[in-house]
C-alpha positions in Angstrom: 133.3 102.4 -22.4 131.9 98.7 -21.2 132.6 95.0 -22.4 130.5 93.0 -21.7 131.0 88.9 -21.8 131.5 86.0 -19.7 134.5 85.6 -18.2 136.9 83.1 -18.9 139.9 83.5 -16.1 140.5 85.8 -13.0 144.5 85.4 -12.6 145.5 85.8 -9.5 146.9 89.0 -7.8 150.3 90.2 -8.5 152.6 92.3 -6.6 155.7 94.1 -7.7 158.8 95.3 -6.1 158.9 97.1 -2.8 156.5 99.5 -4.1 153.6 97.4 -3.7 152.1 97.5 -6.4 148.9 95.6 -7.5 147.5 93.6 -10.1 145.1 91.4 -11.1 144.3 90.7 -14.4 140.9 89.0 -15.8 139.9 87.7 -19.3 136.0 87.9 -20.9 135.3 86.3 -23.9 132.5 88.4 -25.1 129.2 87.1 -27.2 129.6 88.5 -31.3 130.0 86.4 -34.7 133.0 86.4 -33.7 133.6 86.7 -29.9 136.8 87.8 -28.4 138.8 87.4 -25.9 139.4 90.8 -23.4 142.4 90.8 -21.0 141.7 93.4 -18.5 143.6 94.3 -15.8 142.5 96.0 -12.6 145.5 97.1 -10.2 145.7 98.5 -6.2 142.1 98.9 -4.3 140.5 97.4 -7.5 141.6 94.2 -7.7 139.9 93.3 -4.6 136.6 94.1 -6.8 136.9 90.5 -8.9 137.1 88.8 -5.3 133.3 88.2 -5.6 133.4 86.9 -9.3 133.8 82.9 -11.4 134.8 82.2 -13.7 131.9 81.4 -16.2 129.5 84.7 -14.6 128.0 87.1 -16.9 129.5 90.7 -15.7 129.8 94.2 -17.8 133.6 95.1 -16.9 133.2 99.5 -16.8 137.3 100.1 -18.8 139.5 103.3 -19.6 142.4 102.0 -22.1 145.6 103.2 -20.9 148.6 104.1 -22.9 152.4 105.4 -22.8 155.5 105.2 -24.9 158.9 103.3 -23.8 162.3 104.4 -26.0 164.1 101.8 -25.9 167.7 101.7 -25.7 168.5 102.0 -29.3 166.0 105.5 -29.2 163.4 103.7 -31.1 160.3 104.8 -29.3 157.6 102.2 -28.7 153.9 101.8 -28.1 151.8 99.6 -25.8 148.2 99.5 -24.6 146.9 98.5 -21.7 142.5 98.1 -20.6 141.8 99.3 -17.5 138.8 97.7 -15.3 137.3 100.4 -12.9 134.0 98.4 -11.8 132.4 95.3 -12.6 128.7 93.9 -12.7 127.7 90.8 -12.8 124.2 90.5 -15.5 121.3 87.9 -14.8 120.5 86.1 -18.2 117.4 87.7 -20.3 114.7 86.3 -18.5 111.8 85.5 -20.8 108.5 87.8 -20.3 105.6 86.9 -18.9 103.3 85.1 -21.5 102.6 81.7 -20.8 103.2 77.9 -21.9 101.8 77.0 -25.7 99.9 74.6 -24.0 98.1 77.7 -22.6 97.2 79.4 -25.9 94.0 78.8 -27.3 93.7 77.8 -30.9 92.7 80.0 -33.8 89.4 80.2 -34.4 88.3 78.4 -37.2 87.1 80.9 -40.7 84.6 79.5 -43.0 85.8 79.4 -47.2 82.8 81.7 -48.0 84.6 84.6 -46.2 86.7 87.0 -47.8 90.2 87.0 -47.9 91.6 90.0 -47.8 95.3 89.2 -47.3 97.8 90.0 -50.6 98.6 86.2 -51.0 
């Protein structure tokens, strides 16, 4: 799956416990009618992928959705989801097509009122 949008936030890397588990979070704002701010986490060696990106850049992030179950002390199951990034690519704003500037267009030829008009309106 992929998420496309603009980088809103890149958090610093976090390291947890003696295991050395590393995590870094990224927030991407989608470009939709109702923009969404999506939190994506990069773990272990994937944290380094964010080093060459900055807030405001347009990106495409490849993701996996992860889920897990946790049983609380009362014995009730709780479920958690995470969005994990595994690749990120910068995308350029769409370049304008090779159209000449507006002042270089030739005006349409004048029509004669005597010519038949085949338009239905």
